[in-house]
N, C-alpha and C positions, 0 to 999 in steps of 0.2 A: 821864616818858614811857618812858625806857629801862628803868627799874626795873620799871614795869608790864609791859613786854614780857617781861622776864626772868622775872617771877613767873608770867606766863601760859604760859610755855614748859615743857612737861613733859619728863621724861627720855626718853620715847619719841621726842619730836621731836628732842632733842639727838642721840641715837644714830642715829636714822633719817637725819638730815642728815649726820652724820659718816661713816657707812658709804656713803651716796650720793656724798659728795664724794670719798672714796677710790676708789669705783668709777669715777667719770667721769675722774679723773686717770689711773687705770690704763688705761681705754679710750683716752684721748688718747695714752698711751704705747704703744698697740697691744699691751697685755698681756692675754692671754685670761683670766687670773685675776680680771679686773675683775668678772666676773659673780658670783663668790663673795661679794664685798663687796656687790654689788648685791642679791643675794638677801636678805642680812641687813638691809639698809636698807629693802627693799621690805616685808619682814614687819612692821617697825615702822610704816612709813608707811601700810600698810593700815588699821591701827587708828586712826591720826590722821585720815585722810581720812573714815573712816566716822563717827567722832564729830563731825567738822566738817560733816557732811551734804554732802560733796563726792562724790556717788555716782559721777559720771563719773570723777573722779580715783581713786576706790576701785577701780572696774572696770578702769581703765587700769593700776593697779598689779598687779591680778591677772594681766592680760595681760603686764605686765613680768616677773612671776614666771615664767610659762610660757616667754616668749621668752628670759629669762635662762638658764634651764636648756637650752633648745634652742640658744641662741647659744653658750654655753660649749662644748657638745658639737660644734657645727658649726665653731667657730673652732679647736678642738683637733684635730678629725679630718676634718671636711668629707666630701665624697663620695669623696675620693681616699684616705681614711684617713691624711691628713697635714694639717698646719695650713693652713687656707684663707688665701689672700693677699688683700690689699686690691684691689678692682677698681671700675670705674665701672658705674653702673646701665645696663642694656640698655634698648632701646626697649620690649620686652615688659614688663620690670620697671617701667618708668615708667607703663604702663597699669595694672598691678597696684596701684601706689602711688596713682594717681588713684582707682581703685576702692575701695581701703581708706579713703581720706579721705572720699569721698562716702558710702559705705555706713556707716562708723562714725559720721560726723556725724549722718546721718539717724536711725540707730538710737538713738544716745545722746540726741539732741534729743527724739525721740518718747518714749523711756522716761522721761527726766528730767521732761518736761512732764506726762506722764499718770500716772506711777506713783510719783513722789517728791514731797517737799516742797522741792525745790531752788529757790532764788531766783535762780539764775544758769544756767538750762539751756543757753542758746546758748553762753555763754562756756565753760562746763564741757565741752560737746560739741566745741567747736572745739579746745580744748587737747588733748582725748583723741584726736580724729581725726588731727591732725598727728603726735602722739606715737606713735600706733599704727603709722602708716606709717613714721615714722623708725626706730622700734625694729625693725620688720621688716627694713629695710635694714641696720641695725646688726648684726643677727644674721647677715646674709649678707655682712657686712664690705664694704659698699658705701660709698664716700666721701661720697655725697650724703646719707647718713643725718644728718650734722651740720646740713645746711640745714633739713631738716624738723623735727628736734628743736629747732632754734633758733626756728622759727616758733612752735612750741608753747610754748617758754620765754618768748618775747616776750609772748604772750597770757596766760601763767600768772602773771607777776609781779603785775599789778594784781588778778588773781583772788585770789591768796594774801593780798594786803594787805586786800582787801575782807573776807576771812574772818578777819582778825586773825592769820594764820599768818605772822608776820614772819620767823621763822627759815627757813621754807620759801620765802618771797619772796627772802630773802638767798641761799639755796641755789640758787634758780632763776637769779638774776643770776650767781652763780658758774658754774652750768652753761652759761649763755649764753656767758660769756667762754671757758670751756674748749672749748665746741663750735666757736667761731671758731678757736681754736688747733688743735683736733683736725682741722678741715677743712684748714687750712694744712699741718699735718704730714702727714696722710694723702695729700694732693695731691702733696706733695714726694716721699713714698715711692713713689707710683704713677708719677710722672715718672722717678724714678731707676731704677725697675725697667724702664720702657719704654726708657729710654736704654741700659740695660745689654744689652737684646736687640738693639739696632741694631748 
């Protein structure tokens, strides 16, 4: 079984997963350079998802690519031309997040159902919807990004197994654990900064 899994795993999967793991660890450590590794991992993952007919995941990774470039610039310079600090999501941003989830789910479900040969349109659309919203919050350095990304991760693990993408299923479990740790660390940083202002 393990030998079969290793034989089915291409070099693009290995390197895509490796760069993605480095990216998420750097994000957890609050390092803006996480996006540079993310861009490399995304480029390889785009190919893997297209070949696997996970078109929602493919489109999600295109979005990740754009948001990674935006996020890297925003983290480094922000609106104030200095590094953006971690913050909590505002009420207005929560409405935007809800809108992103609903809109992207509907869009992906419709597209996957009517224009592709996807055998998992609802599943793929759900993973994408929560990840799109989470990545938007990550780019804005909002602590709640980890929660939305983990909802996406939770749904994605069985999806990857269903598609025999075991390495990506393992990556997603790893991402889930790091997202829990990231939420804890970012929450602590946010609390320490709030305490320092008092």
